[in-house]
C-alpha positions as CSV (number, residue, x, y, z in Angstrom):
1,M,80.6,120.2,110.7
2,S,81.4,116.8,112.6
3,D,84.2,114.5,113.5
4,A,84.1,111.0,113.5
5,P,82.7,110.5,116.9
6,G,80.2,113.4,116.2
7,V,79.3,111.5,112.9
8,V,78.6,108.1,114.8
9,Q,76.7,110.0,117.6
10,F,74.0,111.2,114.7
11,M,74.2,107.9,112.9
12,K,73.6,106.0,116.1
13,A,70.5,108.5,116.8
14,V,69.2,107.8,113.6
15,G,69.5,104.6,114.3
16,E,67.6,104.5,117.6
17,M,64.5,106.5,116.3
18,A,64.3,104.2,113.0
19,R,64.2,100.9,115.4
20,G,61.3,102.7,117.3
21,A,62.8,105.4,120.1
22,S,60.7,108.7,120.3
23,S,64.1,110.4,121.1
24,P,67.9,109.4,120.8
25,S,69.2,108.0,124.2
26,I,72.2,110.9,124.1
27,L,70.5,114.2,123.1
28,P,72.6,116.2,120.7
29,V,74.6,119.2,122.1
30,W,75.8,122.2,119.9
31,Q,78.2,124.6,122.4
32,R,80.5,125.8,119.5
33,H,81.3,128.9,122.1
34,L,83.2,126.3,123.9
35,L,85.8,126.0,121.4
36,Q,86.1,129.9,120.9
37,A,89.3,131.6,121.0
38,M,90.5,133.8,123.7
39,D,89.8,137.6,123.6
40,P,92.3,139.0,122.3
41,P,93.5,135.7,120.9
42,H,96.9,134.5,121.4
43,V,98.9,131.9,119.7
44,T,101.0,130.3,122.5
45,C,102.3,127.1,120.5
46,T,104.2,126.3,117.4
47,H,101.9,125.1,114.4
48,R,104.1,124.1,111.9
49,E,101.1,122.1,109.9
50,Y,100.0,125.6,108.6
51,D,103.4,126.6,107.6
52,E,103.7,128.5,104.2
53,I,105.7,126.8,102.0
54,V,106.7,126.6,98.4
55,A,105.7,123.8,96.6
56,D,108.7,122.7,95.2
57,T,110.5,122.4,98.6
58,I,108.9,119.8,100.0
59,I,107.3,116.4,99.1
60,S,104.7,113.9,100.9
61,I,106.7,111.9,103.8
62,P,107.0,108.2,103.0
63,V,105.9,105.4,104.5
64,D,109.0,103.7,104.7
65,D,112.6,104.0,103.5
66,N,111.7,102.4,100.4
67,M,108.8,104.8,99.7
68,A,111.5,107.5,99.8
69,H,113.4,106.1,97.0
70,S,110.2,105.2,95.1
71,L,109.2,109.0,95.6
72,H,112.6,110.2,94.3
73,T,113.3,112.7,97.3
74,K,116.8,113.8,97.7
75,P,118.3,113.5,101.3
76,H,117.9,117.4,102.0
77,E,114.2,117.5,101.0
78,V,112.0,118.0,103.9
79,V,109.3,115.3,104.6
80,R,106.2,115.7,106.6
81,V,103.2,113.4,108.1
82,L,100.3,114.9,109.3
83,C,98.4,113.6,112.1
84,I,94.5,114.0,112.7
85,V,94.4,113.9,116.3
86,N,91.2,113.6,118.6
87,A,91.4,116.4,121.0
88,R,87.7,115.8,122.8
89,A,89.7,114.9,126.1
90,K,91.9,118.2,125.9
91,F,89.0,120.1,127.6
92,D,88.9,121.0,131.4
93,P,86.4,121.0,132.2
94,P,85.4,118.1,129.7
95,L,83.1,118.7,127.1
96,P,79.3,117.9,127.8
97,T,77.9,114.7,126.6
98,G,76.3,114.9,123.1
99,Y,78.5,117.4,121.6
100,Y,78.6,116.6,117.8
101,G,80.9,118.9,116.2
102,N,84.6,119.1,115.2
103,V,87.0,118.3,118.1
104,F,90.1,117.4,116.3
105,A,93.5,119.1,115.6
106,F,96.0,118.7,113.0
107,S,99.6,118.0,113.8
108,V,102.9,117.6,111.8
109,A,106.0,115.4,112.2
110,L,108.7,116.9,109.8
111,T,112.4,115.3,108.7
112,T,114.5,115.2,105.9
113,A,114.2,111.9,103.3
114,G,118.0,111.5,104.3
115,K,117.2,111.1,107.9
116,L,114.3,109.1,107.6
117,C,116.4,106.7,105.4
118,E,119.5,106.6,107.8
119,N,117.8,106.0,111.0
120,P,115.8,102.6,111.9
121,L,112.0,102.5,112.3
122,G,111.6,103.8,115.6
123,Y,112.7,107.3,114.6
124,A,109.6,107.9,112.5
125,V,107.5,106.3,115.4
126,E,109.0,108.6,117.7
127,L,108.4,111.5,115.5
128,V,104.9,110.7,115.2
129,K,104.5,110.2,119.0
130,K,105.8,113.3,120.0
131,V,103.5,115.6,117.8
132,K,100.6,113.5,118.7
133,D,101.8,113.9,122.5
134,S,101.7,117.6,121.9
135,V,97.9,117.8,121.4
136,T,97.4,119.3,125.1
137,E,94.7,121.6,125.9
138,E,97.2,124.6,125.5
139,Y,97.9,123.2,121.9
140,R,94.0,123.1,121.3
141,R,93.5,126.6,122.5
142,S,96.3,128.0,120.4
143,V,94.9,126.5,117.5
144,S,91.5,128.1,118.1
145,D,93.3,131.3,118.3
146,L,95.7,130.8,115.3
147,M,91.9,130.4,113.4
148,V,90.6,134.0,114.1
149,I,94.3,135.5,113.5
150,K,95.0,134.0,110.5
151,G,91.5,133.9,109.0
152,R,91.0,130.0,109.1
153,P,94.0,128.9,107.3
154,H,93.9,125.2,105.6
155,F,97.0,123.1,106.3
156,Y,99.3,123.1,103.5
157,G,97.8,120.3,101.1
158,V,100.6,119.8,98.6
159,G,103.0,117.3,99.4
160,L,101.7,116.2,103.0
161,Y,100.6,112.5,103.8
162,V,98.1,112.6,106.2
163,V,97.6,109.8,108.8
164,S,94.4,109.3,111.0
165,S,92.2,106.5,112.5
166,V,88.9,105.7,113.2
167,A,89.3,102.4,114.6
168,R,87.5,103.5,118.0
169,A,85.1,105.7,116.5
170,K,82.6,102.9,116.7
171,F,81.0,102.7,113.4
172,G,80.2,99.1,114.1
173,E,77.6,99.9,116.5
174,V,75.4,101.7,114.2
175,D,72.1,99.8,113.8
176,Y,69.3,100.8,111.5
177,G,67.3,97.7,112.5
178,W,68.7,95.2,110.6
179,G,71.7,94.4,112.4
180,K,74.9,96.3,113.1
181,S,77.0,97.4,110.3
182,V,79.6,95.6,108.4
183,Y,81.7,98.7,107.8
184,G,82.1,101.9,108.7
185,G,84.8,104.7,107.4
186,P,86.3,106.4,104.6
187,A,85.4,105.1,101.4
188,K,88.4,106.2,99.8
189,G,92.0,108.2,100.7
190,E,90.9,111.5,99.2
191,V,88.2,112.7,101.4
192,G,87.2,116.4,101.0
193,A,90.2,118.9,101.9
194,I,92.4,115.4,102.5
195,L,94.1,115.1,99.2
196,G,95.0,112.2,97.6
197,E,98.1,110.7,99.9
198,S,96.6,109.3,103.1
199,C,96.2,106.8,105.5
200,F,93.3,105.8,107.2
201,Q,93.0,103.1,110.0
202,I,89.8,101.3,110.5
203,P,88.2,98.4,112.6
204,G,87.7,95.3,110.5
205,K,88.1,91.7,110.3
206,N,89.7,89.0,108.7
207,S,88.2,85.9,106.4
208,K,88.1,83.8,109.7
209,G,85.9,86.4,111.6
210,E,88.8,87.9,113.7
211,D,88.8,91.4,114.8
212,G,91.8,93.8,113.6
213,I,92.7,96.8,112.1
214,M,92.7,97.8,108.3
215,V,95.2,100.1,107.0
216,L,93.9,102.3,103.9
217,I,96.5,103.4,102.1
218,S,96.5,106.1,99.3
219,L,99.5,106.9,97.0
220,P,100.6,107.8,93.4
221,V,99.9,105.3,90.7
222,Q,104.1,104.4,90.4
223,A,104.9,104.9,94.5
224,M,101.8,102.5,95.2
225,E,103.4,99.9,92.8
226,R,106.7,100.3,94.6
227,F,105.1,100.2,97.8
228,L,103.1,97.0,97.0
229,K,106.5,95.0,95.7
230,Q,108.1,96.3,99.0
231,L,105.4,95.3,101.4
232,D,105.4,91.7,99.5
233,C,109.1,91.2,100.3
234,V,108.4,92.2,104.1
235,L,105.5,89.9,104.0
236,K,107.6,87.1,102.5
237,D,110.4,87.3,105.1
238,Q,108.1,87.4,107.8
239,Q,106.7,84.3,106.8
240,V,110.3,82.6,106.8
241,T,111.1,83.9,109.9
242,A,107.7,82.8,111.5
243,K,108.8,79.0,110.5
244,K,111.9,79.4,112.6
245,S,110.5,81.2,115.8
246,K,107.6,81.1,118.1
247,F,106.1,84.2,116.5
248,I,103.0,84.1,114.6
249,V,102.6,86.2,111.3
250,S,98.9,87.7,111.8
251,S,96.3,86.6,108.8
252,L,94.9,90.3,109.2
């Protein structure tokens, strides 16, 4: 019904009224016709996130090279990461202030496990950046038309690794009368249609009260155990490097 900005708008409105306001400072707007498909609908972009794929031909995209091995992927196997992209800025004219419905699009990065392991981290970063940048106004309209033509298909959930961020959704500004929120974001990796393998970025503070970004990672148990070991090795290497350089390792 609502995306993260829409949920925050609703929660802030309830907070304002709980603190004595007679009406929200931003009135809710529900103009779903602004997101309707064309007549007739016409898909103009490629939407690999809705591919119909045989389950045993795909596995989850790993977080890094070592994850590829921990999940026992073969070099030829296709791996994917599904990005949830905020499409609110992809409207011309812009959406009216107060619109609280769902305004995001899925976009997927694909490669093989072999290419992912053979290339540096920048290779994976560029793949993700490219698919996020591909969510344009035309792409957003194409998704709306695809929903009509294919009967609102669900993205292929088996084997996907879902990545999203609510770091800028402003959950921290919600106030019901007893102060700003301590936490705002998903409580766990598996949320509704989003299966267990996922990663969410949320705002947070470290033990010193410094602002930063927390990354919630959900993985199968065995993969998580191996990921933690690898992460521990990486952090130890960074600490050793930091002692020999001017770079400071974050305490977040």
